[in-house]
PAZA-170275 format. One record per residue (C-alpha): residue number from 1; x, y, z. Coordinates in nm, 3 decimals. Layout:
// residues N
<vexmi><i>NUM</i><X>X</X><Y>Y</Y><Z>Z</Z></vexmi>
...
// end
This chain:
// residues 98
<vexmi><i>1</i><X>-6.574</X><Y>-2.729</Y><Z>-1.570</Z></vexmi>
<vexmi><i>2</i><X>-6.423</X><Y>-3.036</Y><Z>-1.389</Z></vexmi>
<vexmi><i>3</i><X>-6.079</X><Y>-3.047</Y><Z>-1.225</Z></vexmi>
<vexmi><i>4</i><X>-5.871</X><Y>-3.356</Y><Z>-1.219</Z></vexmi>
<vexmi><i>5</i><X>-5.567</X><Y>-3.355</Y><Z>-0.965</Z></vexmi>
<vexmi><i>6</i><X>-5.341</X><Y>-3.674</Y><Z>-1.013</Z></vexmi>
<vexmi><i>7</i><X>-5.074</X><Y>-3.686</Y><Z>-0.737</Z></vexmi>
<vexmi><i>8</i><X>-4.797</X><Y>-3.933</Y><Z>-0.803</Z></vexmi>
<vexmi><i>9</i><X>-4.526</X><Y>-4.064</Y><Z>-0.563</Z></vexmi>
<vexmi><i>10</i><X>-4.224</X><Y>-4.139</Y><Z>-0.783</Z></vexmi>
<vexmi><i>11</i><X>-3.912</X><Y>-4.347</Y><Z>-0.727</Z></vexmi>
<vexmi><i>12</i><X>-3.624</X><Y>-4.133</Y><Z>-0.612</Z></vexmi>
<vexmi><i>13</i><X>-3.424</X><Y>-3.994</Y><Z>-0.899</Z></vexmi>
<vexmi><i>14</i><X>-3.678</X><Y>-4.077</Y><Z>-1.169</Z></vexmi>
<vexmi><i>15</i><X>-3.790</X><Y>-3.720</Y><Z>-1.252</Z></vexmi>
<vexmi><i>16</i><X>-3.563</X><Y>-3.674</Y><Z>-1.555</Z></vexmi>
<vexmi><i>17</i><X>-3.699</X><Y>-4.001</Y><Z>-1.717</Z></vexmi>
<vexmi><i>18</i><X>-4.053</X><Y>-3.918</Y><Z>-1.631</Z></vexmi>
<vexmi><i>19</i><X>-4.022</X><Y>-3.567</Y><Z>-1.791</Z></vexmi>
<vexmi><i>20</i><X>-3.884</X><Y>-3.736</Y><Z>-2.109</Z></vexmi>
<vexmi><i>21</i><X>-4.165</X><Y>-3.994</Y><Z>-2.112</Z></vexmi>
<vexmi><i>22</i><X>-4.450</X><Y>-3.754</Y><Z>-2.041</Z></vexmi>
<vexmi><i>23</i><X>-4.355</X><Y>-3.483</Y><Z>-2.297</Z></vexmi>
<vexmi><i>24</i><X>-4.579</X><Y>-3.629</Y><Z>-2.587</Z></vexmi>
<vexmi><i>25</i><X>-4.869</X><Y>-3.688</Y><Z>-2.339</Z></vexmi>
<vexmi><i>26</i><X>-4.861</X><Y>-3.313</Y><Z>-2.227</Z></vexmi>
<vexmi><i>27</i><X>-4.858</X><Y>-3.185</Y><Z>-2.578</Z></vexmi>
<vexmi><i>28</i><X>-5.116</X><Y>-3.428</Y><Z>-2.711</Z></vexmi>
<vexmi><i>29</i><X>-5.347</X><Y>-3.375</Y><Z>-2.419</Z></vexmi>
<vexmi><i>30</i><X>-5.347</X><Y>-3.004</Y><Z>-2.453</Z></vexmi>
<vexmi><i>31</i><X>-5.479</X><Y>-3.049</Y><Z>-2.805</Z></vexmi>
<vexmi><i>32</i><X>-5.754</X><Y>-3.284</Y><Z>-2.704</Z></vexmi>
<vexmi><i>33</i><X>-6.124</X><Y>-3.161</Y><Z>-2.743</Z></vexmi>
<vexmi><i>34</i><X>-6.268</X><Y>-3.052</Y><Z>-2.404</Z></vexmi>
<vexmi><i>35</i><X>-5.916</X><Y>-2.990</Y><Z>-2.245</Z></vexmi>
<vexmi><i>36</i><X>-5.893</X><Y>-2.648</Y><Z>-2.098</Z></vexmi>
<vexmi><i>37</i><X>-5.547</X><Y>-2.707</Y><Z>-1.913</Z></vexmi>
<vexmi><i>38</i><X>-5.310</X><Y>-2.975</Y><Z>-1.847</Z></vexmi>
<vexmi><i>39</i><X>-5.011</X><Y>-2.900</Y><Z>-1.618</Z></vexmi>
<vexmi><i>40</i><X>-4.751</X><Y>-3.097</Y><Z>-1.441</Z></vexmi>
<vexmi><i>41</i><X>-4.582</X><Y>-2.976</Y><Z>-1.116</Z></vexmi>
<vexmi><i>42</i><X>-4.319</X><Y>-3.110</Y><Z>-0.894</Z></vexmi>
<vexmi><i>43</i><X>-4.383</X><Y>-3.074</Y><Z>-0.521</Z></vexmi>
<vexmi><i>44</i><X>-4.191</X><Y>-2.792</Y><Z>-0.333</Z></vexmi>
<vexmi><i>45</i><X>-4.171</X><Y>-3.001</Y><Z>-0.035</Z></vexmi>
<vexmi><i>46</i><X>-4.102</X><Y>-3.350</Y><Z>-0.178</Z></vexmi>
<vexmi><i>47</i><X>-3.885</X><Y>-3.387</Y><Z>-0.486</Z></vexmi>
<vexmi><i>48</i><X>-4.036</X><Y>-3.738</Y><Z>-0.547</Z></vexmi>
<vexmi><i>49</i><X>-4.401</X><Y>-3.609</Y><Z>-0.585</Z></vexmi>
<vexmi><i>50</i><X>-4.544</X><Y>-3.486</Y><Z>-0.902</Z></vexmi>
<vexmi><i>51</i><X>-4.882</X><Y>-3.336</Y><Z>-0.944</Z></vexmi>
<vexmi><i>52</i><X>-5.093</X><Y>-3.309</Y><Z>-1.266</Z></vexmi>
<vexmi><i>53</i><X>-5.360</X><Y>-3.035</Y><Z>-1.259</Z></vexmi>
<vexmi><i>54</i><X>-5.603</X><Y>-3.069</Y><Z>-1.530</Z></vexmi>
<vexmi><i>55</i><X>-5.906</X><Y>-2.877</Y><Z>-1.634</Z></vexmi>
<vexmi><i>56</i><X>-6.170</X><Y>-3.033</Y><Z>-1.841</Z></vexmi>
<vexmi><i>57</i><X>-6.497</X><Y>-2.908</Y><Z>-1.997</Z></vexmi>
<vexmi><i>58</i><X>-6.685</X><Y>-3.229</Y><Z>-1.888</Z></vexmi>
<vexmi><i>59</i><X>-6.653</X><Y>-3.596</Y><Z>-1.778</Z></vexmi>
<vexmi><i>60</i><X>-6.696</X><Y>-3.713</Y><Z>-2.147</Z></vexmi>
<vexmi><i>61</i><X>-6.366</X><Y>-3.522</Y><Z>-2.224</Z></vexmi>
<vexmi><i>62</i><X>-6.175</X><Y>-3.695</Y><Z>-1.937</Z></vexmi>
<vexmi><i>63</i><X>-6.304</X><Y>-4.039</Y><Z>-2.039</Z></vexmi>
<vexmi><i>64</i><X>-6.178</X><Y>-3.972</Y><Z>-2.394</Z></vexmi>
<vexmi><i>65</i><X>-5.850</X><Y>-3.868</Y><Z>-2.256</Z></vexmi>
<vexmi><i>66</i><X>-5.806</X><Y>-4.214</Y><Z>-2.078</Z></vexmi>
<vexmi><i>67</i><X>-5.820</X><Y>-4.385</Y><Z>-2.420</Z></vexmi>
<vexmi><i>68</i><X>-5.598</X><Y>-4.145</Y><Z>-2.620</Z></vexmi>
<vexmi><i>69</i><X>-5.289</X><Y>-4.319</Y><Z>-2.751</Z></vexmi>
<vexmi><i>70</i><X>-5.052</X><Y>-4.053</Y><Z>-2.616</Z></vexmi>
<vexmi><i>71</i><X>-5.197</X><Y>-4.102</Y><Z>-2.267</Z></vexmi>
<vexmi><i>72</i><X>-5.175</X><Y>-4.493</Y><Z>-2.295</Z></vexmi>
<vexmi><i>73</i><X>-4.822</X><Y>-4.478</Y><Z>-2.396</Z></vexmi>
<vexmi><i>74</i><X>-4.739</X><Y>-4.226</Y><Z>-2.098</Z></vexmi>
<vexmi><i>75</i><X>-4.928</X><Y>-4.456</Y><Z>-1.855</Z></vexmi>
<vexmi><i>76</i><X>-4.706</X><Y>-4.757</Y><Z>-1.982</Z></vexmi>
<vexmi><i>77</i><X>-4.384</X><Y>-4.578</Y><Z>-1.994</Z></vexmi>
<vexmi><i>78</i><X>-4.434</X><Y>-4.397</Y><Z>-1.672</Z></vexmi>
<vexmi><i>79</i><X>-4.580</X><Y>-4.677</Y><Z>-1.455</Z></vexmi>
<vexmi><i>80</i><X>-4.238</X><Y>-4.835</Y><Z>-1.381</Z></vexmi>
<vexmi><i>81</i><X>-4.147</X><Y>-4.506</Y><Z>-1.194</Z></vexmi>
<vexmi><i>82</i><X>-4.469</X><Y>-4.486</Y><Z>-0.974</Z></vexmi>
<vexmi><i>83</i><X>-4.479</X><Y>-4.584</Y><Z>-0.614</Z></vexmi>
<vexmi><i>84</i><X>-4.829</X><Y>-4.445</Y><Z>-0.530</Z></vexmi>
<vexmi><i>85</i><X>-5.097</X><Y>-4.239</Y><Z>-0.675</Z></vexmi>
<vexmi><i>86</i><X>-5.400</X><Y>-4.043</Y><Z>-0.594</Z></vexmi>
<vexmi><i>87</i><X>-5.652</X><Y>-3.903</Y><Z>-0.836</Z></vexmi>
<vexmi><i>88</i><X>-5.912</X><Y>-3.651</Y><Z>-0.728</Z></vexmi>
<vexmi><i>89</i><X>-6.196</X><Y>-3.534</Y><Z>-0.946</Z></vexmi>
<vexmi><i>90</i><X>-6.333</X><Y>-3.218</Y><Z>-0.851</Z></vexmi>
<vexmi><i>91</i><X>-6.657</X><Y>-3.064</Y><Z>-0.968</Z></vexmi>
<vexmi><i>92</i><X>-6.815</X><Y>-2.751</Y><Z>-0.848</Z></vexmi>
<vexmi><i>93</i><X>-7.053</X><Y>-2.918</Y><Z>-0.599</Z></vexmi>
<vexmi><i>94</i><X>-6.892</X><Y>-3.273</Y><Z>-0.568</Z></vexmi>
<vexmi><i>95</i><X>-6.530</X><Y>-3.374</Y><Z>-0.478</Z></vexmi>
<vexmi><i>96</i><X>-6.430</X><Y>-3.743</Y><Z>-0.534</Z></vexmi>
<vexmi><i>97</i><X>-6.115</X><Y>-3.932</Y><Z>-0.438</Z></vexmi>
<vexmi><i>98</i><X>-6.024</X><Y>-4.234</Y><Z>-0.632</Z></vexmi>
// end
């Protein structure tokens, strides 16, 4: 199993628009082969930080996710709200920061 944790700093006040833009991506991703879980959280200490916590069976499933139409649509729609991002891929014996 592989965890992917994407932390996004967003423009102040943009969370309602982000929630609307990401809904189809969340639903679609949860139905992808190799997806174990896909959840979006808002930081409890910074309302302008959101975190995706994802669990995948393997790297191939993650790679496939990045070319799915619902993911590409979300990335295009959401990108205007992003100020910064950090993506961490966590494997049992290997932690990578992108």
